[in-house]
N, C-alpha and C positions, 0 to 999 in steps of 0.2 A: 746661681742655680746649680744643683748637684748634677753632674754628668753620670750617665749610665753606660757602662761598657757593653760590647757585644757579648762578652762572656756571661753577663747577667741573663740575657735572653736565652743563652744556651742552657743555663741551669734551670730556667723556667720551662724548658721543653719546647721553645719556639723553634721553628724550622730554620736551619742554617743553610746558606748557599754552599755548594761544593763544586768541583770541577764539572760535573755533568750539567749543572745549571748554567754553565758558561758556554754551552754549545750554541753556535751561530746558525741562523736560518740558512745562510748561504752554504754552510757545510752539509746540512741536511739535504738541500736541493741538489748539490753536487753528488752526494752519495746515491740519491734516488736515480739520477741520470746514469751514473756509473753502473748501477745494478741493472737498469733497463737496457743499456747499450752494450754492456760487457767490455767496456774500454774506457780507461781514464782519458786517453787522448780524444776520443770522440765526444765524451762528456764535456771536456774543457772547451773543445771547438764549438759545440752547440751552445754553451753558456757564455761564450765570448771572453774567456779568461785564458791566460798563458798556462801552459802545461806545468811549469814549476809552481805556479800559484795554486793550481788545482791539486797538485800532489801535496803541497803544504796544508791545504784545507783538509784533505782526507786524513793525513797523519794527525792533525790537530783533533779531528773528530774521534779517531780511534783512541787517542790519548785520553780524551775526556770520558769516553765510554769505558775504557780500561781493558779492552780486548780488541784483537784484530777483527775487522769486519769484512775484509777482502783478502784473498790470496792472489799474488801476482805471479804470472808465468809469461815471460816475454812481454809482448804488448797487450795481452789480454788479462783480464782479472775475473775472478769468480768469487761469489759470496761464501764466506765461512758459515758454519752452522749458526754462530752468533749473528753474523750479518743477515742471514735469512730471517731470524727472529726479530732483529732490530728493524728490518725493512717492513715486516708485517705490522709492527707497532707504529711505524712511522706514517702509514697511510692515512689514518684519521687525523693525524697532526697536519699533514699537508692539505687534506680536505678542508680543515679549519682555516688554514692560511689562505686557500683559494676563496673561501667564503668571506674572509676579512677583506680580501682584495676587491671582491664584488661589492661589498658594503661601501667601499671608498669610491665606487664608480657612479653612485646614484646621482649626485648633483652635477658633476662635471666629468663625463666619460672620457677616459684617456687610456694609455697603455697599448698593448698589442693584442689583437684578436686573431687566433689561428684557426683556419677553416679548411676542411678536407671535402672536396667535391668530386664526384665521378667525372671523368673527362667529357663525356657527351653533354651532360648537363652544364658543366662549367663553361664549355665553349658557347653554349646557347644563351645562358642567362647571366654569365659572369660580367660582361661589360656593363650592361644596364644596371644590374644590382650594385656593382662596385661604384658606379657614378652616383646612384641615389644614396648609398650609404655614406659616401664622402660628403655629400651635401648635408646629411643629417648629423654626422659625427666627425667633423674635420680633425678633432684632436686624437682620434683613434688610428693606430697603424693596423692595417688589415693585411694579413698574410694568407693568400689563397693557394692551396696545394691541389692541383689537378692530378688525380691518381685513380687508377682502376682497382688497386688493391685496397682492401678494407683497412682503415686506419685504427690503431689502438689509441684511444684518447689519452691514456696516461703515458704509455711508452713513447708515443710520438708527440706528446705535448700539444694535443689538438683540443681547442675549446668547443668546436662544433663540427660534426660530421654529417654530411648528407648521404644517406645510404638507401640503396634500392634492394628490395628483397626482405627476407625474414630477419628478425632481430633476436638472436639466441641469448644475448646478454641482458638479463633483467635488472642488473645493477645500475644501468644507465637510464636516463630520462629520455623518452622518445615522443615526438609530436608528429603525427601523420600529416603529411603535406598533400599527398595525391595518390591516386592509383592509376598506373600507366598500363595500357594494353600493349601486349607484345604480339606482333603479326609476322607471318612468313610472307616475304615479298620476293618477286621475281621480275623478269623482263616484261615489258608491256605486251609483247606478242608471245603466245604459247610456243615453247620449244621443248625438245626432248633431251634427256640425259644432261640436265643442268647440274653443274658442280655446286656443292654446298660450301658457302663461305661462312665460317662460324666464329663466334667469340667463345671463350671458356664458359662452359655450362650449357651451351646451346644443344650439344649432342645429347646430353642427359634429358633435356626437355623434349627434343624431337623423338627420342626413343619411346616416349609415351604417346606422343601426339601425331607424329609423322615419320615412322621408322623407315619408310621407303626412301626417304631423303638421305639416309646415312650410307656410308660414313662421310665425314667432312673432307673436302679436298684441300681446304686451307683453314687454319685456325690462327686468328690474330687477336692479340690482347688489347683491342681498342675498337669499340663499337663504331666509332666514326670511320675507321678504316673499312669495316664491313659495309657501311653505308656507301662509301665512295666506290668500293669494288662493285657493289650491286648497281650503282648508277652508271658504272662503266661497262655493264653487261657481263660481269664475271660469272654470274650464276644466281642462286637463290640464297636467302639468309634471313635471320631473325632481326627485326628492328623494333624499338619502341615506336608507338604511333607518332610521337612528336618529331621523330627523325624520318620515318617512312612516308607519312602522309603528305608533306610538302612535295616530295618527289613523285608521289602518286598523282597529286593534283596537277603537276606539270607534265604528266604523261610519260615519265621516265621509269616508273615501276607500277606493278599491280599487286593486289593482295592475292595470295594463293590460299583460298579458303573463305568460308562465310563467317567464321568465328575466330577471335584471337586465340593464339596458342596458350596464353596465360595472362594473368593480370599481376603486375608487380607494384607493391606498395612502396612509396618513397617517404622516408622519415628524416626529420632533423633530430640528431642524437647528441646529448651533452651530459655532463656530470650533474648529480643532484644539487651540489653546493653552488652551482652556477645558474640555478633556476631563476634567480632574481636579477641577473646581470642585464642592465638596460642595453648594453651593446649587443648581447646575444639576442635579446627579444627583438630589437630593431632589425637585425640582419635576417632573422627567421621570418619576420613579417614581410620583408622585401622579397626574399626568395619565394615565399608562399604566393605572394601576389603575382610575381613574374611567372611562376610555374603554372598557376591557374590560367593566366592569359595565354600561355604557350599551349597548354592542353586544350583550351577552348578553341584554338585555331586548328588543332590537329584533326 
């Protein structure tokens, strides 16, 4: 049988592989983390590779692209103009990779699922949800990050974020789980000149609904700390119903007002390409079920 050389296909106009076609997925993933974190060291640590290896991958990627993608200054790195353009074009590629990963999870869910949950909700529903999820999907590693700051799904590599409040980013998929009433609580017996114990954002809310309570004497970046301070008699403060009502039922707090100060929606937020991820769907259902039970008791 006559053999046909690669040169023949070149003469016929067939596409030929070049250096760019030899780019590795791991190099692209590393570049995205470097761009997000602004540090090669931080990116290497997050991906679990040695710094010399990460540096070699980045040099290899730049060689295949043909231009520098980052500029280095000490321990920090910044994207070059070419790097910014390359990163913009990379986003749909990585979205496709995530979709492929989801497709591989249908029959036998595995891998790591990273979830960001506000501290108050995480402490209340975390244990029972984690136990139920482990029974359903023992092959999945679940990483739960309790944080009060809003997570960036791409930058922080988060698969699912539970968020309270408005959702300004329309590029994400959001499923509403609940609407939580926010009440102003105080000691069970009326007292004068009570200090306001606030979490970030409370003063803005009270400026509209109860300006006489301002300014705050204490601001603490943890709603559970506000709850504990109010339970200890420190003053008045804003709590979601699922945190304040158990203390009210026990006689430790009372509502200050006949109507809630506000109503806060709670959403599950994730990327569009992960819509069909069975791990994500299972976890959202468990959180939803637990949250409904919790609010039903409030």
